[in-house]
VMD Tcl script that builds the backbone (N, CA, C; Angstrom):
set m [mol new atoms 486]
animate dup $m
set s [atomselect $m all]
$s set {name element resname resid chain x y z} {
  {N N UNK 1 A -21.259 -27.696 -5.435}
  {CA C UNK 1 A -20.381 -27.524 -4.692}
  {C C UNK 1 A -21.084 -26.055 -4.278}
  {N N UNK 2 A -20.544 -25.905 -3.058}
  {CA C UNK 2 A -20.856 -24.549 -2.325}
  {C C UNK 2 A -19.962 -23.803 -2.647}
  {N N UNK 3 A -20.057 -22.513 -2.334}
  {CA C UNK 3 A -18.776 -21.118 -2.432}
  {C C UNK 3 A -17.932 -21.336 -1.337}
  {N N UNK 4 A -18.287 -21.938 0.033}
  {CA C UNK 4 A -17.365 -21.978 1.170}
  {C C UNK 4 A -16.355 -23.537 1.129}
  {N N UNK 5 A -17.240 -24.619 0.334}
  {CA C UNK 5 A -15.982 -25.201 0.560}
  {C C UNK 5 A -15.044 -25.112 -0.776}
  {N N UNK 6 A -15.308 -24.281 -1.989}
  {CA C UNK 6 A -14.385 -23.820 -2.345}
  {C C UNK 6 A -13.231 -22.902 -1.977}
  {N N UNK 7 A -13.516 -22.540 -0.773}
  {CA C UNK 7 A -12.676 -21.083 -0.453}
  {C C UNK 7 A -11.965 -22.295 0.325}
  {N N UNK 8 A -12.451 -23.357 0.995}
  {CA C UNK 8 A -11.685 -23.823 2.031}
  {C C UNK 8 A -10.552 -24.943 1.304}
  {N N UNK 9 A -11.462 -26.049 0.100}
  {CA C UNK 9 A -10.749 -26.592 -0.541}
  {C C UNK 9 A -9.683 -26.400 -1.543}
  {N N UNK 10 A -9.200 -24.819 -1.622}
  {CA C UNK 10 A -8.639 -24.254 -2.855}
  {C C UNK 10 A -7.978 -23.272 -1.961}
  {N N UNK 11 A -7.632 -23.162 -1.049}
  {CA C UNK 11 A -7.125 -21.695 -0.745}
  {C C UNK 11 A -6.349 -20.653 -1.344}
  {N N UNK 12 A -5.583 -21.416 -2.553}
  {CA C UNK 12 A -4.792 -20.701 -3.430}
  {C C UNK 12 A -4.618 -21.237 -4.954}
  {N N UNK 13 A -4.069 -20.521 -5.473}
  {CA C UNK 13 A -3.759 -21.070 -6.894}
  {C C UNK 13 A -3.038 -22.686 -6.871}
  {N N UNK 14 A -2.140 -22.452 -6.747}
  {CA C UNK 14 A -1.356 -23.708 -6.448}
  {C C UNK 14 A -2.058 -25.302 -5.730}
  {N N UNK 15 A -3.762 -25.092 -4.967}
  {CA C UNK 15 A -3.715 -25.700 -4.538}
  {C C UNK 15 A -5.200 -26.595 -5.675}
  {N N UNK 16 A -5.507 -25.315 -6.809}
  {CA C UNK 16 A -6.247 -25.543 -8.230}
  {C C UNK 16 A -5.760 -26.721 -8.680}
  {N N UNK 17 A -4.543 -25.926 -9.002}
  {CA C UNK 17 A -3.570 -26.619 -9.609}
  {C C UNK 17 A -3.152 -27.888 -9.457}
  {N N UNK 18 A -2.834 -28.817 -8.429}
  {CA C UNK 18 A -2.826 -29.799 -7.640}
  {C C UNK 18 A -3.944 -30.501 -8.034}
  {N N UNK 19 A -5.332 -29.861 -7.586}
  {CA C UNK 19 A -6.349 -30.881 -8.046}
  {C C UNK 19 A -6.662 -31.240 -9.678}
  {N N UNK 20 A -6.662 -29.968 -10.171}
  {CA C UNK 20 A -6.504 -30.243 -11.411}
  {C C UNK 20 A -5.531 -31.539 -11.955}
  {N N UNK 21 A -4.267 -31.869 -11.650}
  {CA C UNK 21 A -3.224 -32.507 -12.044}
  {C C UNK 21 A -3.598 -33.951 -11.108}
  {N N UNK 22 A -4.474 -34.126 -10.097}
  {CA C UNK 22 A -5.313 -35.209 -10.006}
  {C C UNK 22 A -6.213 -35.400 -10.520}
  {N N UNK 23 A -7.328 -34.682 -10.782}
  {CA C UNK 23 A -8.237 -35.063 -11.672}
  {C C UNK 23 A -8.008 -35.636 -13.452}
  {N N UNK 24 A -7.118 -34.796 -13.706}
  {CA C UNK 24 A -6.414 -34.842 -15.623}
  {C C UNK 24 A -5.930 -35.976 -15.796}
  {N N UNK 25 A -4.565 -36.259 -14.539}
  {CA C UNK 25 A -3.932 -37.214 -14.860}
  {C C UNK 25 A -3.656 -37.908 -13.677}
  {N N UNK 26 A -4.483 -39.025 -13.364}
  {CA C UNK 26 A -4.683 -39.827 -11.941}
  {C C UNK 26 A -3.271 -40.153 -11.784}
  {N N UNK 27 A -2.800 -41.064 -12.823}
  {CA C UNK 27 A -1.415 -41.371 -12.704}
  {C C UNK 27 A -0.018 -41.525 -13.247}
  {N N UNK 28 A -0.369 -40.640 -14.491}
  {CA C UNK 28 A 0.776 -39.994 -14.605}
  {C C UNK 28 A 0.339 -39.128 -15.941}
  {N N UNK 29 A 1.435 -37.962 -15.917}
  {CA C UNK 29 A 1.106 -36.784 -17.197}
  {C C UNK 29 A 0.763 -37.163 -18.270}
  {N N UNK 30 A -0.190 -37.193 -19.020}
  {CA C UNK 30 A -0.287 -37.762 -20.639}
  {C C UNK 30 A -0.143 -36.123 -21.399}
  {N N UNK 31 A 0.607 -36.139 -22.751}
  {CA C UNK 31 A 1.137 -35.002 -23.757}
  {C C UNK 31 A -0.173 -34.553 -24.327}
  {N N UNK 32 A -0.797 -33.384 -24.070}
  {CA C UNK 32 A -2.282 -33.339 -24.670}
  {C C UNK 32 A -2.334 -33.431 -26.278}
  {N N UNK 33 A -1.172 -33.399 -26.915}
  {CA C UNK 33 A -0.952 -32.982 -28.378}
  {C C UNK 33 A -1.048 -34.669 -29.048}
  {N N UNK 34 A 0.086 -35.613 -28.344}
  {CA C UNK 34 A -0.095 -36.360 -28.954}
  {C C UNK 34 A -0.383 -38.166 -28.302}
  {N N UNK 35 A -0.972 -37.388 -26.706}
  {CA C UNK 35 A -1.006 -38.950 -25.846}
  {C C UNK 35 A -0.305 -39.455 -25.335}
  {N N UNK 36 A 1.265 -39.362 -25.408}
  {CA C UNK 36 A 2.213 -39.678 -25.046}
  {C C UNK 36 A 2.561 -39.746 -23.661}
  {N N UNK 37 A 2.855 -40.802 -22.584}
  {CA C UNK 37 A 3.000 -41.255 -21.622}
  {C C UNK 37 A 4.359 -40.247 -21.385}
  {N N UNK 38 A 5.252 -40.169 -21.923}
  {CA C UNK 38 A 6.989 -40.236 -21.678}
  {C C UNK 38 A 6.948 -38.896 -21.780}
  {N N UNK 39 A 6.835 -37.886 -20.765}
  {CA C UNK 39 A 6.730 -36.563 -20.245}
  {C C UNK 39 A 7.269 -36.275 -19.241}
  {N N UNK 40 A 8.181 -35.301 -19.163}
  {CA C UNK 40 A 9.373 -34.714 -18.588}
  {C C UNK 40 A 9.088 -33.196 -17.663}
  {N N UNK 41 A 9.435 -32.865 -16.578}
  {CA C UNK 41 A 9.577 -31.717 -15.787}
  {C C UNK 41 A 10.419 -30.464 -16.360}
  {N N UNK 42 A 10.063 -29.915 -16.517}
  {CA C UNK 42 A 10.668 -28.445 -17.233}
  {C C UNK 42 A 11.170 -27.942 -15.940}
  {N N UNK 43 A 12.420 -27.095 -15.924}
  {CA C UNK 43 A 13.218 -26.830 -14.989}
  {C C UNK 43 A 12.632 -25.243 -14.345}
  {N N UNK 44 A 11.506 -24.961 -15.077}
  {CA C UNK 44 A 11.339 -23.553 -15.139}
  {C C UNK 44 A 10.657 -23.506 -13.261}
  {N N UNK 45 A 10.232 -24.745 -12.767}
  {CA C UNK 45 A 9.473 -24.534 -11.808}
  {C C UNK 45 A 7.687 -24.486 -11.669}
  {N N UNK 46 A 7.285 -24.159 -13.090}
  {CA C UNK 46 A 5.443 -23.438 -12.835}
  {C C UNK 46 A 4.509 -24.895 -13.483}
  {N N UNK 47 A 5.288 -25.698 -13.648}
  {CA C UNK 47 A 4.293 -26.734 -13.728}
  {C C UNK 47 A 4.420 -27.159 -15.373}
  {N N UNK 48 A 5.185 -26.616 -15.663}
  {CA C UNK 48 A 5.300 -26.705 -17.225}
  {C C UNK 48 A 6.014 -28.379 -17.255}
  {N N UNK 49 A 5.723 -28.906 -18.971}
  {CA C UNK 49 A 6.340 -30.260 -18.865}
  {C C UNK 49 A 6.578 -30.221 -20.665}
  {N N UNK 50 A 7.187 -31.233 -20.900}
  {CA C UNK 50 A 8.052 -31.271 -21.955}
  {C C UNK 50 A 7.371 -33.007 -22.547}
  {N N UNK 51 A 6.927 -33.148 -23.359}
  {CA C UNK 51 A 6.585 -34.006 -24.140}
  {C C UNK 51 A 8.229 -34.968 -24.772}
  {N N UNK 52 A 8.757 -36.179 -24.818}
  {CA C UNK 52 A 9.935 -36.644 -25.076}
  {C C UNK 52 A 9.289 -37.017 -26.562}
  {N N UNK 53 A 7.957 -37.451 -27.024}
  {CA C UNK 53 A 7.646 -37.760 -28.139}
  {C C UNK 53 A 7.712 -36.534 -29.552}
  {N N UNK 54 A 6.812 -35.875 -28.729}
  {CA C UNK 54 A 6.326 -34.779 -30.271}
  {C C UNK 54 A 6.859 -33.704 -29.385}
  {N N UNK 55 A 7.936 -33.200 -28.611}
  {CA C UNK 55 A 8.394 -32.288 -28.664}
  {C C UNK 55 A 7.688 -31.252 -28.195}
  {N N UNK 56 A 6.616 -31.413 -27.518}
  {CA C UNK 56 A 5.816 -30.054 -27.218}
  {C C UNK 56 A 6.004 -29.585 -25.767}
  {N N UNK 57 A 5.331 -28.869 -25.178}
  {CA C UNK 57 A 5.590 -27.958 -24.435}
  {C C UNK 57 A 4.206 -27.778 -23.441}
  {N N UNK 58 A 3.651 -28.192 -22.456}
  {CA C UNK 58 A 2.551 -28.123 -21.851}
  {C C UNK 58 A 2.117 -28.034 -20.154}
  {N N UNK 59 A 1.048 -27.781 -19.925}
  {CA C UNK 59 A 0.843 -27.658 -18.838}
  {C C UNK 59 A -0.342 -28.273 -18.325}
  {N N UNK 60 A -1.301 -28.029 -17.053}
  {CA C UNK 60 A -2.089 -29.058 -16.813}
  {C C UNK 60 A -3.580 -28.659 -17.421}
  {N N UNK 61 A -2.957 -27.185 -17.721}
  {CA C UNK 61 A -4.325 -26.508 -17.997}
  {C C UNK 61 A -4.393 -26.691 -19.995}
  {N N UNK 62 A -3.278 -26.572 -20.755}
  {CA C UNK 62 A -3.739 -26.866 -21.765}
  {C C UNK 62 A -4.758 -27.620 -22.394}
  {N N UNK 63 A -5.149 -27.340 -22.943}
  {CA C UNK 63 A -6.599 -28.060 -24.099}
  {C C UNK 63 A -7.472 -28.300 -23.123}
  {N N UNK 64 A -7.721 -26.872 -21.936}
  {CA C UNK 64 A -8.974 -26.948 -21.361}
  {C C UNK 64 A -9.852 -25.606 -21.602}
  {N N UNK 65 A -10.157 -25.448 -20.451}
  {CA C UNK 65 A -11.254 -24.260 -20.759}
  {C C UNK 65 A -10.048 -22.684 -20.189}
  {N N UNK 66 A -9.139 -23.253 -19.217}
  {CA C UNK 66 A -8.159 -22.554 -18.693}
  {C C UNK 66 A -7.202 -21.913 -19.279}
  {N N UNK 67 A -6.984 -22.438 -20.298}
  {CA C UNK 67 A -5.248 -22.289 -21.318}
  {C C UNK 67 A -5.608 -20.592 -21.292}
  {N N UNK 68 A -4.396 -20.554 -21.291}
  {CA C UNK 68 A -4.002 -19.074 -21.754}
  {C C UNK 68 A -4.784 -18.101 -21.338}
  {N N UNK 69 A -5.296 -18.249 -19.867}
  {CA C UNK 69 A -5.979 -17.255 -18.840}
  {C C UNK 69 A -5.020 -16.589 -17.709}
  {N N UNK 70 A -5.010 -15.568 -17.425}
  {CA C UNK 70 A -4.041 -14.937 -16.783}
  {C C UNK 70 A -5.825 -14.555 -15.451}
  {N N UNK 71 A -6.603 -14.823 -15.385}
  {CA C UNK 71 A -7.284 -15.148 -14.289}
  {C C UNK 71 A -7.164 -15.801 -13.329}
  {N N UNK 72 A -7.064 -15.366 -12.091}
  {CA C UNK 72 A -6.565 -16.578 -10.980}
  {C C UNK 72 A -7.429 -17.836 -11.096}
  {N N UNK 73 A -7.146 -18.971 -10.940}
  {CA C UNK 73 A -7.909 -20.784 -10.485}
  {C C UNK 73 A -9.244 -20.792 -9.717}
  {N N UNK 74 A -9.163 -19.843 -8.628}
  {CA C UNK 74 A -10.079 -19.775 -8.041}
  {C C UNK 74 A -11.119 -19.220 -8.442}
  {N N UNK 75 A -10.891 -18.112 -8.885}
  {CA C UNK 75 A -11.918 -17.555 -9.324}
  {C C UNK 75 A -12.942 -18.104 -10.799}
  {N N UNK 76 A -12.085 -18.840 -11.475}
  {CA C UNK 76 A -12.325 -19.685 -12.373}
  {C C UNK 76 A -13.572 -20.859 -11.722}
  {N N UNK 77 A -13.052 -21.767 -10.555}
  {CA C UNK 77 A -13.686 -22.468 -9.834}
  {C C UNK 77 A -15.134 -21.724 -9.200}
  {N N UNK 78 A -15.217 -20.465 -9.055}
  {CA C UNK 78 A -16.205 -20.027 -8.066}
  {C C UNK 78 A -17.137 -20.027 -9.333}
  {N N UNK 79 A -16.796 -19.110 -10.267}
  {CA C UNK 79 A -17.683 -18.913 -11.847}
  {C C UNK 79 A -18.290 -20.306 -12.042}
  {N N UNK 80 A -17.349 -21.605 -12.127}
  {CA C UNK 80 A -18.143 -22.355 -12.164}
  {C C UNK 80 A -19.309 -22.773 -11.506}
  {N N UNK 81 A -19.015 -22.293 -10.178}
  {CA C UNK 81 A -20.039 -23.049 -9.043}
  {C C UNK 81 A -21.210 -22.388 -9.122}
  {N N UNK 82 A -21.038 -21.125 -9.282}
  {CA C UNK 82 A -21.962 -20.107 -9.539}
  {C C UNK 82 A -22.768 -20.276 -10.778}
  {N N UNK 83 A -22.356 -20.633 -11.851}
  {CA C UNK 83 A -22.573 -20.870 -12.855}
  {C C UNK 83 A -23.699 -22.340 -12.888}
  {N N UNK 84 A -23.320 -23.674 -11.913}
  {CA C UNK 84 A -23.684 -24.554 -11.569}
  {C C UNK 84 A -25.126 -24.015 -10.814}
  {N N UNK 85 A -24.859 -23.186 -9.835}
  {CA C UNK 85 A -25.937 -23.174 -8.539}
  {C C UNK 85 A -27.232 -22.041 -8.881}
  {N N UNK 86 A -26.842 -21.626 -10.220}
  {CA C UNK 86 A -27.748 -20.215 -10.368}
  {C C UNK 86 A -29.145 -21.171 -11.001}
  {N N UNK 87 A -30.601 -20.881 -10.735}
  {CA C UNK 87 A -31.490 -21.624 -11.237}
  {C C UNK 87 A -31.771 -21.028 -12.464}
  {N N UNK 88 A -31.621 -20.082 -12.310}
  {CA C UNK 88 A -31.746 -19.445 -14.215}
  {C C UNK 88 A -30.555 -18.975 -14.631}
  {N N UNK 89 A -29.871 -18.682 -15.594}
  {CA C UNK 89 A -28.887 -18.406 -16.069}
  {C C UNK 89 A -28.201 -17.036 -15.609}
  {N N UNK 90 A -26.782 -17.018 -14.841}
  {CA C UNK 90 A -26.493 -15.723 -14.583}
  {C C UNK 90 A -25.700 -14.788 -15.816}
  {N N UNK 91 A -26.289 -13.549 -15.259}
  {CA C UNK 91 A -25.326 -12.701 -16.453}
  {C C UNK 91 A -23.724 -12.167 -16.625}
  {N N UNK 92 A -23.050 -12.428 -17.621}
  {CA C UNK 92 A -21.610 -11.446 -17.436}
  {C C UNK 92 A -21.407 -10.152 -16.832}
  {N N UNK 93 A -22.460 -9.119 -16.447}
  {CA C UNK 93 A -22.332 -8.289 -15.374}
  {C C UNK 93 A -22.544 -8.693 -13.877}
  {N N UNK 94 A -23.350 -9.903 -13.813}
  {CA C UNK 94 A -23.626 -9.698 -11.961}
  {C C UNK 94 A -22.124 -10.935 -11.889}
  {N N UNK 95 A -21.966 -11.749 -12.458}
  {CA C UNK 95 A -20.611 -12.717 -12.544}
  {C C UNK 95 A -18.926 -11.475 -12.480}
  {N N UNK 96 A -19.336 -10.568 -12.926}
  {CA C UNK 96 A -18.260 -9.654 -12.785}
  {C C UNK 96 A -17.861 -9.020 -11.214}
  {N N UNK 97 A -19.339 -8.426 -11.133}
  {CA C UNK 97 A -19.533 -7.814 -9.508}
  {C C UNK 97 A -19.291 -9.044 -8.676}
  {N N UNK 98 A -19.381 -10.542 -8.901}
  {CA C UNK 98 A -19.794 -11.400 -7.946}
  {C C UNK 98 A -17.990 -11.729 -7.797}
  {N N UNK 99 A -16.842 -11.605 -8.750}
  {CA C UNK 99 A -15.941 -12.051 -8.596}
  {C C UNK 99 A -14.838 -11.275 -8.775}
  {N N UNK 100 A -15.357 -9.658 -8.692}
  {CA C UNK 100 A -14.202 -8.759 -9.414}
  {C C UNK 100 A -13.104 -8.802 -10.077}
  {N N UNK 101 A -14.051 -9.122 -11.586}
  {CA C UNK 101 A -13.240 -8.911 -12.571}
  {C C UNK 101 A -14.005 -7.943 -13.386}
  {N N UNK 102 A -13.403 -7.522 -14.663}
  {CA C UNK 102 A -13.895 -6.664 -15.313}
  {C C UNK 102 A -15.426 -7.604 -16.586}
  {N N UNK 103 A -15.893 -6.928 -17.182}
  {CA C UNK 103 A -17.230 -7.460 -17.380}
  {C C UNK 103 A -16.599 -8.337 -18.561}
  {N N UNK 104 A -15.847 -7.720 -19.672}
  {CA C UNK 104 A -15.477 -9.264 -20.745}
  {C C UNK 104 A -14.479 -10.356 -20.323}
  {N N UNK 105 A -13.900 -9.861 -18.974}
  {CA C UNK 105 A -13.657 -11.058 -18.511}
  {C C UNK 105 A -14.692 -11.989 -18.257}
  {N N UNK 106 A -15.406 -11.375 -17.444}
  {CA C UNK 106 A -16.606 -12.772 -16.885}
  {C C UNK 106 A -17.731 -12.867 -18.211}
  {N N UNK 107 A -17.849 -12.479 -19.098}
  {CA C UNK 107 A -18.350 -12.828 -20.479}
  {C C UNK 107 A -17.503 -14.042 -21.013}
  {N N UNK 108 A -16.279 -14.117 -21.180}
  {CA C UNK 108 A -15.214 -14.824 -21.719}
  {C C UNK 108 A -15.426 -16.127 -20.781}
  {N N UNK 109 A -15.094 -16.061 -19.684}
  {CA C UNK 109 A -15.408 -17.084 -18.687}
  {C C UNK 109 A -16.643 -17.982 -18.843}
  {N N UNK 110 A -18.053 -16.973 -19.054}
  {CA C UNK 110 A -18.702 -17.984 -19.554}
  {C C UNK 110 A -19.409 -18.501 -20.234}
  {N N UNK 111 A -18.709 -17.934 -21.524}
  {CA C UNK 111 A -18.782 -18.617 -23.114}
  {C C UNK 111 A -18.384 -19.657 -22.927}
  {N N UNK 112 A -17.323 -19.835 -22.356}
  {CA C UNK 112 A -16.178 -21.079 -22.302}
  {C C UNK 112 A -16.982 -21.923 -21.318}
  {N N UNK 113 A -17.580 -21.161 -20.115}
  {CA C UNK 113 A -17.592 -22.435 -19.248}
  {C C UNK 113 A -19.259 -23.244 -20.064}
  {N N UNK 114 A -20.069 -22.373 -20.398}
  {CA C UNK 114 A -21.237 -23.249 -21.463}
  {C C UNK 114 A -20.100 -23.878 -22.533}
  {N N UNK 115 A -19.836 -23.534 -23.256}
  {CA C UNK 115 A -19.587 -24.754 -24.152}
  {C C UNK 115 A -18.695 -25.754 -23.661}
  {N N UNK 116 A -18.604 -25.341 -22.803}
  {CA C UNK 116 A -17.659 -27.261 -21.985}
  {C C UNK 116 A -18.861 -27.827 -21.441}
  {N N UNK 117 A -19.720 -27.159 -21.010}
  {CA C UNK 117 A -20.877 -27.828 -20.457}
  {C C UNK 117 A -21.445 -28.739 -21.557}
  {N N UNK 118 A -21.769 -28.119 -23.095}
  {CA C UNK 118 A -22.666 -28.488 -23.965}
  {C C UNK 118 A -21.810 -29.623 -24.763}
  {N N UNK 119 A -20.365 -29.293 -25.113}
  {CA C UNK 119 A -19.890 -29.661 -25.752}
  {C C UNK 119 A -19.269 -30.860 -25.305}
  {N N UNK 120 A -19.026 -31.371 -24.282}
  {CA C UNK 120 A -18.163 -32.635 -23.778}
  {C C UNK 120 A -19.412 -33.789 -23.098}
  {N N UNK 121 A -20.474 -33.071 -22.952}
  {CA C UNK 121 A -21.481 -33.625 -21.780}
  {C C UNK 121 A -22.505 -34.721 -22.696}
  {N N UNK 122 A -23.007 -35.706 -22.266}
  {CA C UNK 122 A -23.685 -37.077 -22.768}
  {C C UNK 122 A -25.035 -36.682 -22.198}
  {N N UNK 123 A -24.906 -35.621 -21.860}
  {CA C UNK 123 A -26.453 -35.350 -20.764}
  {C C UNK 123 A -27.648 -35.006 -21.843}
  {N N UNK 124 A -26.841 -34.160 -23.238}
  {CA C UNK 124 A -28.109 -33.206 -23.591}
  {C C UNK 124 A -27.730 -33.742 -25.491}
  {N N UNK 125 A -28.425 -35.117 -25.539}
  {CA C UNK 125 A -27.996 -35.570 -26.705}
  {C C UNK 125 A -29.301 -36.369 -27.237}
  {N N UNK 126 A -30.493 -36.225 -26.649}
  {CA C UNK 126 A -31.651 -36.761 -27.290}
  {C C UNK 126 A -32.217 -35.281 -26.578}
  {N N UNK 127 A -33.548 -35.702 -26.874}
  {CA C UNK 127 A -34.635 -34.543 -26.700}
  {C C UNK 127 A -34.567 -33.822 -25.678}
  {N N UNK 128 A -34.545 -32.612 -25.155}
  {CA C UNK 128 A -34.556 -32.046 -23.813}
  {C C UNK 128 A -36.034 -31.006 -23.934}
  {N N UNK 129 A -36.311 -30.878 -22.687}
  {CA C UNK 129 A -37.942 -30.517 -22.608}
  {C C UNK 129 A -37.363 -29.397 -22.144}
  {N N UNK 130 A -37.977 -28.164 -22.173}
  {CA C UNK 130 A -37.274 -26.654 -21.188}
  {C C UNK 130 A -38.621 -26.327 -21.168}
  {N N UNK 131 A -39.267 -25.605 -19.789}
  {CA C UNK 131 A -40.507 -25.258 -19.541}
  {C C UNK 131 A -40.330 -23.687 -20.131}
  {N N UNK 132 A -41.924 -23.813 -20.515}
  {CA C UNK 132 A -42.285 -22.073 -21.353}
  {C C UNK 132 A -41.411 -21.722 -22.333}
  {N N UNK 133 A -40.921 -22.765 -22.694}
  {CA C UNK 133 A -40.493 -22.112 -24.400}
  {C C UNK 133 A -40.661 -23.149 -25.613}
  {N N UNK 134 A -40.921 -22.274 -26.559}
  {CA C UNK 134 A -41.540 -23.122 -27.870}
  {C C UNK 134 A -40.454 -22.468 -28.973}
  {N N UNK 135 A -39.280 -23.236 -29.408}
  {CA C UNK 135 A -38.299 -23.400 -30.248}
  {C C UNK 135 A -38.679 -23.913 -31.508}
  {N N UNK 136 A -38.434 -22.907 -32.854}
  {CA C UNK 136 A -38.332 -23.847 -34.253}
  {C C UNK 136 A -40.014 -24.008 -34.674}
  {N N UNK 137 A -40.060 -24.825 -35.540}
  {CA C UNK 137 A -41.207 -25.464 -36.570}
  {C C UNK 137 A -41.828 -24.465 -36.746}
  {N N UNK 138 A -42.999 -24.636 -37.747}
  {CA C UNK 138 A -43.698 -23.539 -38.679}
  {C C UNK 138 A -44.781 -22.640 -37.662}
  {N N UNK 139 A -45.248 -21.518 -37.742}
  {CA C UNK 139 A -46.147 -20.448 -37.321}
  {C C UNK 139 A -47.331 -21.450 -37.098}
  {N N UNK 140 A -47.912 -21.570 -35.924}
  {CA C UNK 140 A -49.517 -21.740 -35.941}
  {C C UNK 140 A -50.562 -21.217 -36.231}
  {N N UNK 141 A -50.170 -19.710 -36.666}
  {CA C UNK 141 A -51.214 -19.055 -37.299}
  {C C UNK 141 A -52.488 -18.988 -36.347}
  {N N UNK 142 A -52.044 -18.775 -34.893}
  {CA C UNK 142 A -53.221 -18.324 -33.912}
  {C C UNK 142 A -52.946 -17.090 -33.136}
  {N N UNK 143 A -51.869 -16.264 -33.602}
  {CA C UNK 143 A -51.891 -15.162 -32.718}
  {C C UNK 143 A -52.439 -14.050 -33.201}
  {N N UNK 144 A -52.460 -12.724 -32.713}
  {CA C UNK 144 A -52.601 -11.451 -33.551}
  {C C UNK 144 A -51.338 -10.625 -34.653}
  {N N UNK 145 A -50.654 -11.358 -34.308}
  {CA C UNK 145 A -49.199 -10.669 -34.738}
  {C C UNK 145 A -49.257 -11.027 -36.237}
  {N N UNK 146 A -50.020 -11.835 -37.187}
  {CA C UNK 146 A -50.242 -11.162 -38.586}
  {C C UNK 146 A -49.298 -13.134 -39.180}
  {N N UNK 147 A -49.220 -13.645 -38.419}
  {CA C UNK 147 A -48.448 -14.759 -38.711}
  {C C UNK 147 A -49.137 -15.780 -39.632}
  {N N UNK 148 A -51.027 -15.515 -39.293}
  {CA C UNK 148 A -51.684 -16.130 -40.520}
  {C C UNK 148 A -51.198 -15.926 -41.958}
  {N N UNK 149 A -51.014 -14.659 -42.070}
  {CA C UNK 149 A -50.601 -14.549 -43.659}
  {C C UNK 149 A -48.725 -14.513 -43.879}
  {N N UNK 150 A -48.313 -15.125 -45.506}
  {CA C UNK 150 A -47.190 -15.894 -45.949}
  {C C UNK 150 A -46.711 -14.433 -45.896}
  {N N UNK 151 A -45.225 -14.714 -45.678}
  {CA C UNK 151 A -44.474 -13.151 -45.740}
  {C C UNK 151 A -43.909 -13.371 -47.109}
  {N N UNK 152 A -43.560 -14.351 -47.619}
  {CA C UNK 152 A -42.606 -14.421 -48.868}
  {C C UNK 152 A -43.237 -14.804 -50.114}
  {N N UNK 153 A -43.041 -14.848 -51.257}
  {CA C UNK 153 A -43.826 -15.989 -52.270}
  {C C UNK 153 A -43.539 -16.577 -52.301}
  {N N UNK 154 A -42.087 -17.576 -51.373}
  {CA C UNK 154 A -42.545 -18.814 -51.437}
  {C C UNK 154 A -43.348 -19.625 -50.532}
  {N N UNK 155 A -43.617 -18.694 -49.235}
  {CA C UNK 155 A -44.265 -19.006 -48.477}
  {C C UNK 155 A -45.482 -19.231 -48.627}
  {N N UNK 156 A -45.795 -18.315 -49.823}
  {CA C UNK 156 A -47.295 -18.381 -50.029}
  {C C UNK 156 A -47.891 -19.530 -50.887}
  {N N UNK 157 A -46.998 -19.833 -51.949}
  {CA C UNK 157 A -47.073 -20.988 -52.562}
  {C C UNK 157 A -46.994 -21.983 -52.069}
  {N N UNK 158 A -46.471 -22.450 -50.914}
  {CA C UNK 158 A -46.600 -23.139 -50.216}
  {C C UNK 158 A -47.994 -23.525 -49.603}
  {N N UNK 159 A -48.243 -22.042 -49.093}
  {CA C UNK 159 A -49.715 -22.370 -47.949}
  {C C UNK 159 A -51.194 -22.064 -49.056}
  {N N UNK 160 A -51.195 -21.656 -50.323}
  {CA C UNK 160 A -52.111 -22.058 -51.194}
  {C C UNK 160 A -52.283 -23.663 -51.741}
  {N N UNK 161 A -50.611 -24.233 -51.781}
  {CA C UNK 161 A -50.719 -25.314 -52.138}
  {C C UNK 161 A -51.540 -26.381 -51.194}
  {N N UNK 162 A -51.534 -25.874 -49.888}
  {CA C UNK 162 A -52.451 -26.906 -48.677}
  {C C UNK 162 A -53.786 -26.564 -48.743}
}
mol reanalyze $m
mol bondsrecalc $m
mol representation Tube
mol addrep $m
């Protein structure tokens, strides 16, 4: 999704909340704690709901990467779009400049967005190929950095037994 569409589709914080309610609770709000559909509105008017089964209080943000945040949801949506649209990874200082938030806030947002992308996705459950990367395994010993020589007594014993 491009940034212009985000600005058009989500003009304010309330529009973001309405979108999240449609996506998360298509029909009926569900308690994130116990899964009950016996849920009622609280009288405070900020979208808080009460579960009649476990007596928990929650909002649409509870249990998501947006929970307990003071950052405007529009900035969160823009951060997600920026992370997804980058060819390579975006840095927290760059995100901080783009969203006009402190660098620590941008870093926390990036960590939460990246963990959500990895944690609940079925896309990366098999072998993933990345260009120009060598991760793990034993040294092949073909470079000039001394990898031919074992670094520990255990590695020396292993190398001598081969």
